[in-house]
C-alpha positions as CSV (number, residue, x, y, z in Angstrom):
1,M,96.6,104.2,107.0
2,P,99.2,105.5,104.5
3,D,98.0,106.8,101.2
4,T,101.2,105.8,99.5
5,A,102.5,102.3,99.8
6,P,106.1,101.2,99.0
7,L,106.7,100.5,95.3
8,P,106.9,96.8,94.4
9,L,110.6,96.9,93.6
10,D,112.5,93.7,93.8
11,P,116.2,94.5,94.3
12,R,117.0,91.9,91.6
13,A,115.2,94.3,89.1
14,V,117.7,97.1,89.8
15,L,120.6,97.3,87.3
16,L,122.9,100.3,87.8
17,D,125.4,99.9,85.0
18,A,123.3,99.1,81.9
19,S,124.0,100.3,78.4
20,A,121.8,100.3,75.4
21,A,122.3,101.0,71.7
22,D,118.9,102.7,71.4
23,R,115.6,103.4,73.1
24,D,114.0,100.1,72.0
25,N,116.9,98.1,73.4
26,A,116.7,100.0,76.7
27,I,113.0,99.2,76.9
28,R,113.6,95.5,76.1
29,Q,116.1,95.4,78.9
30,C,113.5,96.9,81.3
31,G,111.0,94.2,80.1
32,R,113.5,91.4,80.6
33,A,114.2,92.7,84.2
34,L,110.4,92.4,84.8
35,V,110.4,88.9,83.3
36,A,113.4,87.8,85.4
37,V,111.6,88.6,88.6
38,G,108.4,86.8,87.5
39,A,106.3,89.9,87.2
40,V,105.4,89.5,83.6
41,E,105.5,87.0,80.7
42,E,107.7,87.6,77.7
43,P,104.9,89.0,75.4
44,Y,104.6,92.0,77.8
45,V,108.0,93.2,76.6
46,E,106.9,93.9,73.0
47,T,103.8,95.8,74.2
48,M,106.2,98.1,76.1
49,I,107.8,98.9,72.7
50,E,104.3,99.4,71.2
51,R,103.4,101.8,74.0
52,E,106.5,103.8,73.3
53,R,105.7,104.0,69.6
54,S,102.3,105.5,70.3
55,I,103.4,107.9,73.0
56,S,106.7,108.7,74.6
57,T,107.3,107.6,78.2
58,Y,110.0,110.2,78.7
59,V,109.0,112.3,81.7
60,G,111.9,114.7,82.0
61,E,115.0,115.1,84.1
62,G,116.6,112.2,82.1
63,V,113.9,109.7,83.2
64,A,111.6,107.5,81.2
65,I,108.9,105.2,82.6
66,P,108.3,102.5,79.9
67,H,105.2,100.3,80.4
68,G,103.0,98.0,78.4
69,T,99.7,98.5,76.7
70,L,96.3,97.5,78.1
71,A,96.2,94.6,75.7
72,A,99.1,93.0,77.7
73,K,97.3,93.0,81.1
74,E,96.9,89.2,80.9
75,A,100.7,88.9,80.7
76,V,101.2,90.6,84.1
77,H,101.4,88.2,87.1
78,H,101.9,91.0,89.7
79,D,102.6,94.7,90.0
80,A,106.3,95.4,89.7
81,V,108.8,98.1,89.1
82,C,112.3,97.8,87.7
83,V,115.0,100.5,87.6
84,L,117.8,100.5,85.0
85,R,120.4,103.1,85.1
86,F,122.2,103.9,81.8
87,P,125.3,106.0,82.8
88,G,126.2,106.6,79.2
89,G,122.7,107.8,78.4
90,V,120.2,106.6,75.7
91,D,118.7,108.8,73.0
92,W,115.0,108.8,73.7
93,G,113.5,110.7,70.7
94,G,116.0,113.5,71.1
95,E,116.1,113.5,74.9
96,R,118.9,111.9,76.9
97,V,117.7,109.2,79.3
98,T,119.9,107.9,82.1
99,V,117.2,106.2,84.2
100,C,114.4,103.9,83.1
101,V,111.8,102.9,85.6
102,G,109.8,100.1,83.9
103,I,106.4,99.2,85.4
104,A,104.0,96.4,85.1
105,A,100.6,96.3,86.8
106,R,97.5,94.2,86.8
107,G,94.1,95.9,86.3
108,D,94.4,99.7,86.9
109,G,97.4,99.3,89.2
110,H,99.5,101.2,86.7
111,V,97.6,104.4,87.7
112,R,98.7,104.0,91.3
113,L,102.3,103.2,90.4
114,L,102.5,106.2,88.0
115,A,101.1,108.5,90.7
116,E,103.6,107.2,93.3
117,L,106.5,107.6,90.9
118,A,105.3,111.1,90.0
119,Q,105.5,112.1,93.7
120,I,109.1,110.8,93.8
121,L,110.2,112.2,90.5
122,L,108.8,115.7,91.3
123,D,111.6,116.0,93.8
124,P,114.7,117.2,91.9
125,D,117.0,116.1,94.8
126,R,115.6,112.5,94.6
127,V,115.8,112.4,90.8
128,H,119.4,113.6,91.0
129,A,120.2,111.0,93.6
130,L,118.5,108.3,91.5
131,R,120.6,109.3,88.4
132,E,123.8,109.1,90.5
133,A,123.0,106.0,92.6
134,T,125.7,103.4,92.6
135,R,124.2,100.9,95.0
136,V,121.0,98.9,94.7
137,E,120.1,99.8,98.3
138,E,120.2,103.5,97.5
139,V,117.7,103.0,94.6
140,V,115.4,100.9,96.7
141,H,115.5,103.6,99.4
142,L,115.0,106.5,97.0
143,L,111.9,104.9,95.5
144,Q,110.1,104.5,98.8
145,P,107.6,107.1,99.9
146,T,108.9,109.6,102.5
147,K,107.2,109.9,105.9
148,E,105.4,113.1,104.6
149,E,104.1,111.2,101.6
150,T,102.6,108.4,103.7
151,T,100.5,110.6,105.9
């Protein structure tokens, strides 16, 4: 039985040519992508902004992982991930973010999602490929565990 399952990424929640005026706008776009695939209700989006104001979700290498607060768990219908690529970059508290991986999870599912994302994002080649991806299929493939990660 694999330790790492595929991330719950709906291809409709992958946007590769997004642009945002600022960090909050980028987070709202992530939230709207999660709403659009039925993963969360609209109130979840504002809790993503609240989370960011309490602690940055920037993880390095041009990547941020915005997610909501515990108070918003009731607004989550099912675990989901979205990926928004900002080719022009977004100022993220002094860092330049080009990829946002928004997450929503029921219960403590966010811990599993963050752990799985960390495995992927610790691989510089995969992060580079994610930043450069131009096709939705590439992103979906890049965010799946490798054979080594599933054994």
